[in-house]
Backbone as CSV, one residue per row, in Angstrom:
resi,resn,N_x,N_y,N_z,CA_x,CA_y,CA_z,C_x,C_y,C_z
1,MET,-21.749,-11.437,30.842,-20.376,-11.341,31.305,-20.061,-12.421,32.346
2,LEU,-20.966,-12.575,33.315,-20.760,-13.591,34.349,-20.756,-14.987,33.744
3,GLN,-21.613,-15.202,32.744,-21.684,-16.516,32.084,-20.362,-16.824,31.373
4,LYS,-19.766,-15.841,30.712,-18.471,-16.040,30.050,-17.390,-16.387,31.066
5,LEU,-17.397,-15.726,32.204,-16.428,-15.999,33.251,-16.577,-17.431,33.766
6,ILE,-17.800,-17.854,33.995,-18.055,-19.220,34.482,-17.569,-20.239,33.464
7,TRP,-17.897,-20.043,32.183,-17.440,-20.968,31.141,-15.926,-20.995,31.040
8,SER,-15.313,-19.836,31.151,-13.856,-19.761,31.090,-13.214,-20.557,32.228
9,VAL,-13.753,-20.410,33.434,-13.227,-21.148,34.577,-13.429,-22.649,34.389
10,LEU,-14.595,-23.067,33.927,-14.878,-24.489,33.708,-13.962,-25.092,32.654
11,ILE,-13.785,-24.400,31.559,-12.919,-24.909,30.487,-11.477,-25.004,30.984
12,SER,-11.012,-24.001,31.704,-9.651,-24.040,32.250,-9.475,-25.209,33.202
13,ALA,-10.470,-25.451,34.035,-10.385,-26.564,34.989,-10.283,-27.892,34.261
14,VAL,-11.054,-28.083,33.217,-11.021,-29.336,32.457,-9.670,-29.516,31.778
15,LEU,-9.116,-28.433,31.221,-7.837,-28.525,30.523,-6.681,-28.844,31.458
16,TYR,-6.726,-28.326,32.681,-5.599,-28.514,33.592,-5.765,-29.659,34.575
17,TRP,-6.913,-30.241,34.638,-7.161,-31.339,35.567,-7.294,-32.620,34.766
18,HIS,-6.622,-33.645,35.179,-6.783,-34.943,34.527,-7.204,-35.946,35.590
19,PRO,-8.143,-36.837,35.260,-8.778,-37.682,36.264,-7.961,-38.885,36.733
20,PHE,-6.797,-39.101,36.188,-5.986,-40.238,36.594,-4.524,-39.820,36.593
21,HIS,-3.701,-40.609,37.226,-2.281,-40.294,37.334,-1.482,-41.381,36.625
22,VAL,-0.823,-40.990,35.546,-0.109,-41.964,34.731,1.160,-41.338,34.161
23,SER,2.205,-42.146,34.077,3.403,-41.753,33.351,3.684,-42.845,32.328
24,VAL,4.418,-42.485,31.304,4.782,-43.449,30.261,6.299,-43.435,30.112
25,THR,6.889,-44.625,30.167,8.332,-44.764,30.025,8.628,-45.614,28.793
26,ASP,9.293,-45.003,27.827,9.712,-45.704,26.607,11.191,-46.050,26.744
27,ILE,11.489,-47.340,26.646,12.858,-47.830,26.821,13.250,-48.588,25.557
28,GLU,14.416,-48.291,25.027,14.868,-48.997,23.820,16.358,-49.285,23.903
29,HIS,16.690,-50.557,23.631,18.096,-50.938,23.567,18.615,-50.610,22.180
30,ASP,19.719,-49.885,22.134,20.374,-49.547,20.877,21.658,-50.369,20.796
31,ALA,21.616,-51.458,20.007,22.752,-52.383,19.917,23.991,-51.689,19.346
32,GLU,23.780,-50.759,18.430,24.910,-50.082,17.795,25.712,-49.249,18.800
33,SER,25.008,-48.487,19.647,25.708,-47.656,20.634,25.912,-48.380,21.964
34,LYS,25.419,-49.631,22.037,25.522,-50.449,23.252,24.976,-49.697,24.469
35,SER,23.774,-49.152,24.269,23.157,-48.389,25.350,21.648,-48.615,25.374
36,ILE,21.062,-48.274,26.494,19.612,-48.297,26.641,19.169,-46.851,26.769
37,GLN,18.291,-46.432,25.879,17.780,-45.066,25.846,16.402,-45.044,26.506
38,VAL,16.182,-44.090,27.397,14.921,-44.014,28.125,14.320,-42.623,27.967
39,SER,13.037,-42.590,27.628,12.248,-41.354,27.578,11.061,-41.556,28.509
40,HIS,10.896,-40.662,29.470,9.889,-40.823,30.519,8.988,-39.587,30.516
41,ARG,7.709,-39.788,30.176,6.751,-38.672,30.093,5.930,-38.617,31.369
42,ILE,5.970,-37.436,32.023,5.270,-37.246,33.291,4.470,-35.940,33.213
43,PHE,3.194,-35.980,33.615,2.376,-34.770,33.654,3.021,-33.743,34.587
44,LEU,3.007,-32.487,34.177,3.662,-31.417,34.930,3.164,-31.294,36.363
45,ASP,1.840,-31.279,36.537,1.300,-31.084,37.882,1.642,-32.263,38.790
46,ASP,1.613,-33.472,38.256,1.983,-34.650,39.040,3.458,-34.604,39.420
47,LEU,4.301,-34.259,38.462,5.737,-34.170,38.710,6.034,-33.133,39.788
48,GLU,5.373,-32.002,39.688,5.585,-30.930,40.661,5.226,-31.392,42.072
49,ILE,4.089,-32.039,42.219,3.652,-32.546,43.526,4.635,-33.593,44.044
50,GLY,5.026,-34.521,43.186,5.960,-35.574,43.592,7.313,-35.030,44.026
51,LEU,7.846,-34.079,43.253,9.150,-33.501,43.593,9.078,-32.689,44.885
52,LYS,8.017,-31.910,45.058,7.873,-31.124,46.293,7.812,-32.039,47.511
53,LYS,7.049,-33.110,47.394,6.909,-34.035,48.517,8.236,-34.737,48.808
54,TYR,8.881,-35.254,47.789,10.124,-36.010,47.961,11.258,-35.137,48.516
55,HIS,11.405,-33.935,47.945,12.510,-33.055,48.332,12.142,-32.114,49.486
56,LYS,10.892,-32.194,49.940,10.415,-31.357,51.051,10.643,-29.868,50.760
57,ILE,10.158,-29.453,49.595,10.251,-28.044,49.217,8.848,-27.503,48.982
58,LYS,8.703,-26.205,49.183,7.369,-25.595,49.068,7.123,-24.991,47.693
59,LYS,8.155,-24.432,47.090,7.970,-23.716,45.826,8.742,-24.390,44.696
60,LEU,8.025,-24.699,43.637,8.649,-25.304,42.451,7.709,-25.118,41.269
61,ASP,8.253,-24.750,40.150,7.461,-24.602,38.933,8.088,-25.484,37.853
62,THR,7.387,-26.549,37.476,7.914,-27.456,36.458,7.603,-26.974,35.039
63,TYR,6.719,-25.973,34.913,6.371,-25.433,33.594,7.368,-24.358,33.166
64,GLU,7.584,-23.392,34.045,8.550,-22.326,33.778,9.501,-22.237,34.973
65,PRO,10.435,-23.168,35.073,11.318,-23.180,36.242,12.223,-21.951,36.284
66,GLU,12.520,-21.502,37.511,13.465,-20.394,37.678,14.831,-20.806,37.142
67,SER,15.174,-22.087,37.339,16.445,-22.613,36.856,16.219,-24.020,36.299
68,GLN,16.444,-24.178,35.005,16.304,-25.499,34.382,17.305,-26.484,34.985
69,GLU,18.510,-26.018,35.290,19.527,-26.884,35.889,19.080,-27.404,37.248
70,ARG,18.495,-26.536,38.064,18.021,-26.956,39.387,16.874,-27.956,39.235
71,LEU,15.945,-27.669,38.321,14.826,-28.587,38.101,15.347,-29.953,37.667
72,ASP,16.273,-29.974,36.726,16.818,-31.256,36.257,17.581,-31.985,37.364
73,SER,18.231,-31.251,38.233,18.916,-31.869,39.365,17.907,-32.528,40.310
74,LEU,16.794,-31.854,40.572,15.733,-32.415,41.425,15.115,-33.656,40.781
75,ILE,14.846,-33.566,39.474,14.256,-34.702,38.753,15.228,-35.885,38.762
76,SER,16.489,-35.616,38.473,17.496,-36.669,38.413,17.603,-37.432,39.726
77,SER,17.746,-36.713,40.829,17.900,-37.403,42.114,16.627,-38.156,42.483
78,TYR,15.473,-37.619,42.110,14.204,-38.302,42.369,14.099,-39.599,41.562
79,LEU,14.318,-39.504,40.254,14.174,-40.682,39.393,15.214,-41.759,39.720
80,LYS,16.403,-41.367,40.138,17.428,-42.363,40.476,17.041,-43.199,41.690
81,LYS,16.130,-42.697,42.511,15.622,-43.468,43.648,14.351,-44.234,43.305
82,LYS,13.644,-43.804,42.270,12.321,-44.350,41.970,12.274,-45.287,40.760
83,VAL,13.278,-45.202,39.889,13.315,-46.033,38.681,14.623,-46.822,38.695
84,LEU,14.492,-48.154,38.703,15.664,-49.016,38.821,15.683,-50.048,37.693
85,PHE,16.885,-50.426,37.283,17.061,-51.379,36.193,17.987,-52.513,36.607
86,VAL,17.594,-53.731,36.286,18.476,-54.899,36.391,18.504,-55.491,34.982
87,ILE,19.661,-55.436,34.341,19.811,-55.890,32.959,20.676,-57.139,32.958
88,ASN,20.129,-58.219,32.423,20.834,-59.508,32.373,21.372,-59.899,33.752
89,GLY,20.575,-59.652,34.778,20.939,-60.026,36.136,21.841,-59.053,36.868
90,GLN,22.208,-57.943,36.232,23.118,-56.973,36.830,22.410,-55.638,37.052
91,SER,22.461,-55.143,38.278,21.891,-53.833,38.589,22.667,-52.762,37.831
92,MET,21.940,-51.872,37.153,22.580,-50.858,36.311,22.064,-49.473,36.689
93,GLU,22.971,-48.514,36.798,22.591,-47.130,37.052,22.500,-46.394,35.726
94,PHE,21.625,-45.414,35.702,21.481,-44.627,34.483,22.076,-43.238,34.649
95,ASN,22.403,-42.643,33.503,22.846,-41.247,33.446,21.639,-40.402,33.058
96,TYR,21.303,-39.452,33.897,20.196,-38.541,33.582,20.713,-37.493,32.607
97,LEU,19.997,-37.309,31.499,20.471,-36.409,30.451,19.793,-35.051,30.461
98,GLY,18.561,-34.995,30.973,17.832,-33.727,30.992,16.366,-33.933,30.702
99,SER,15.652,-32.809,30.589,14.209,-32.876,30.337,13.792,-31.745,29.421
100,GLU,12.609,-31.918,28.842,12.053,-30.857,28.013,10.540,-30.847,28.165
101,LEU,9.979,-29.671,27.989,8.551,-29.452,28.120,7.851,-29.805,26.817
102,GLU,6.725,-30.511,26.934,5.872,-30.770,25.773,4.419,-30.720,26.230
103,GLY,3.756,-29.622,25.930,2.357,-29.462,26.321,2.201,-29.461,27.831
104,ASP,1.389,-30.380,28.341,1.125,-30.458,29.781,2.010,-31.493,30.476
105,ALA,3.112,-31.860,29.825,3.996,-32.889,30.390,5.455,-32.491,30.200
106,ARG,6.310,-33.201,30.903,7.747,-33.030,30.760,8.336,-34.390,30.399
107,TRP,9.136,-34.417,29.324,9.865,-35.615,28.935,11.206,-35.591,29.645
108,CYS,11.510,-36.654,30.342,12.787,-36.799,31.048,13.583,-37.876,30.316
109,TYR,14.853,-37.583,30.056,15.674,-38.487,29.264,16.843,-39.013,30.081
110,TYR,17.084,-40.321,29.974,18.241,-40.918,30.616,18.693,-42.129,29.823
111,GLU,19.921,-42.593,30.115,20.459,-43.731,29.384,21.353,-44.582,30.278
112,ILE,21.461,-45.833,29.872,22.377,-46.777,30.511,23.391,-47.162,29.449
113,GLU,24.653,-46.965,29.750,25.708,-47.249,28.778,26.339,-48.612,29.038
114,GLY,26.968,-49.150,28.003,27.723,-50.393,28.134,26.869,-51.646,28.157
115,VAL,25.780,-51.644,27.410,24.891,-52.811,27.357,24.908,-53.363,25.932
116,GLU,25.631,-54.454,25.724,25.758,-55.019,24.383,24.465,-55.633,23.880
117,GLU,23.775,-56.375,24.767,22.492,-56.944,24.396,21.624,-57.084,25.643
118,VAL,20.328,-57.186,25.403,19.385,-57.350,26.506,18.645,-58.660,26.292
119,ASN,18.919,-59.623,27.149,18.185,-60.887,27.128,17.066,-60.872,28.168
120,GLU,17.353,-60.176,29.264,16.393,-60.099,30.362,16.539,-58.731,31.020
121,ALA,15.407,-58.096,31.304,15.442,-56.783,31.939,14.348,-56.698,32.989
122,GLU,14.746,-56.314,34.181,13.782,-56.054,35.245,13.726,-54.544,35.445
123,VAL,12.532,-54.002,35.361,12.340,-52.566,35.514,11.428,-52.317,36.705
124,THR,11.916,-51.512,37.635,11.109,-51.043,38.754,10.823,-49.571,38.507
125,ASN,9.552,-49.181,38.611,9.197,-47.777,38.457,8.121,-47.443,39.483
126,VAL,8.546,-46.824,40.577,7.614,-46.406,41.619,7.477,-44.882,41.654
127,ALA,7.847,-44.229,40.568,7.734,-42.772,40.489,6.288,-42.349,40.742
128,LEU,6.139,-41.402,41.619,4.865,-40.769,41.993,3.907,-41.670,42.768
129,MET,4.288,-42.917,43.024,3.396,-43.804,43.778,3.270,-43.391,45.235
130,ASP,4.262,-42.657,45.739,4.159,-42.146,47.105,3.318,-40.873,47.160
131,ALA,3.042,-40.279,46.023,2.236,-39.059,45.957,0.774,-39.347,45.611
132,PHE,0.534,-40.412,44.821,-0.827,-40.716,44.350,-1.113,-42.212,44.486
133,ASP,-2.184,-42.538,45.179,-2.564,-43.947,45.368,-2.920,-44.637,44.058
134,ASP,-3.426,-43.875,43.102,-3.869,-44.462,41.835,-2.826,-44.336,40.724
135,GLN,-1.590,-43.979,41.072,-0.541,-43.801,40.062,-0.302,-45.085,39.281
136,GLN,-0.228,-44.938,37.959,0.116,-46.037,37.063,1.306,-45.597,36.220
137,ASN,2.279,-46.480,36.081,3.452,-46.206,35.267,3.527,-47.256,34.164
138,ILE,3.297,-46.807,32.961,3.291,-47.714,31.811,4.707,-47.801,31.255
139,ILE,5.152,-49.038,31.056,6.509,-49.294,30.578,6.429,-49.935,29.196
140,HIS,7.138,-49.351,28.231,7.319,-49.947,26.902,8.809,-50.217,26.753
141,PHE,9.167,-51.464,26.500,10.588,-51.829,26.382,10.799,-52.516,25.046
142,LYS,11.722,-51.975,24.242,12.016,-52.548,22.930,13.464,-53.027,22.899
143,SER,13.623,-54.298,22.534,14.950,-54.892,22.367,14.867,-55.968,21.304
144,LYS,15.900,-56.100,20.520,15.977,-57.120,19.461,14.753,-57.073,18.543
145,GLY,14.260,-55.867,18.282,13.127,-55.691,17.381,11.773,-56.031,17.987
146,THR,11.734,-56.386,19.259,10.486,-56.769,19.920,10.105,-55.716,20.957
147,LEU,8.850,-55.282,20.910,8.324,-54.321,21.867,7.420,-55.041,22.859
148,LYS,7.686,-54.834,24.154,6.854,-55.411,25.211,6.406,-54.283,26.121
149,SER,5.182,-54.396,26.627,4.625,-53.341,27.468,3.980,-53.930,28.706
150,TYR,3.933,-53.094,29.752,3.305,-53.527,30.992,2.937,-52.297,31.811
151,LYS,1.891,-52.434,32.614,1.431,-51.347,33.484,1.806,-51.665,34.927
152,LEU,2.563,-50.784,35.543,2.921,-50.924,36.947,2.012,-50.040,37.788
153,ASP,1.710,-50.499,39.011,0.876,-49.730,39.933,1.267,-50.078,41.361
154,LYS,0.460,-49.653,42.325,0.834,-49.867,43.735,0.942,-51.339,44.098
155,ASP,0.271,-52.216,43.360,0.333,-53.649,43.637,1.447,-54.357,42.871
156,THR,1.875,-53.779,41.750,2.933,-54.365,40.922,3.932,-53.262,40.604
157,LYS,5.038,-53.270,41.315,6.001,-52.169,41.200,7.159,-52.446,40.250
158,PHE,7.282,-53.704,39.805,8.350,-54.029,38.857,7.856,-55.100,37.884
159,ILE,8.562,-55.193,36.769,8.237,-56.183,35.742,9.543,-56.722,35.175
160,LYS,9.545,-57.997,34.843,10.708,-58.623,34.225,10.353,-58.966,32.778
161,PHE,11.127,-58.436,31.844,10.947,-58.716,30.428,12.029,-59.685,29.990
162,LYS,11.655,-60.624,29.120,12.627,-61.546,28.520,12.604,-61.348,27.010
163,PHE,13.786,-61.249,26.445,13.939,-61.078,24.997,14.813,-62.216,24.484
164,ASP,14.246,-63.064,23.640,14.991,-64.210,23.092,15.681,-63.859,21.796
């Protein structure tokens, strides 16, 4: 009985603990709708820690939130300070659309409207870097049929993509 309990605790710890801190941001320019669509995947436990620290709150559940609207409001205000876009030399704000749970992560969705084409894009993503020294934010940006990727970290907080 004790052996089963020990194994259960060990397996649970492995499933809920991940040895690195990483988020993935998929960005795609949609020429037809003249918008940039963004999907940002963040581990639940990392997101919870980052939001609590940023908003100075003690209680928050990103897996089963008491209020999805409140959680999305917290995420939106956080990401609007931590993720920035300069498109074709112009600073652009995004509209936060919402989030959804997928396994041990939450997908956060946002978009930038009124972008006919992307020739050059500068993306800053410092999400969770104030919470974790080893945070890495992987950026995938697709425009004009070309996909470019880059890893941001505490030493490199932004990247400039050029699309010819």
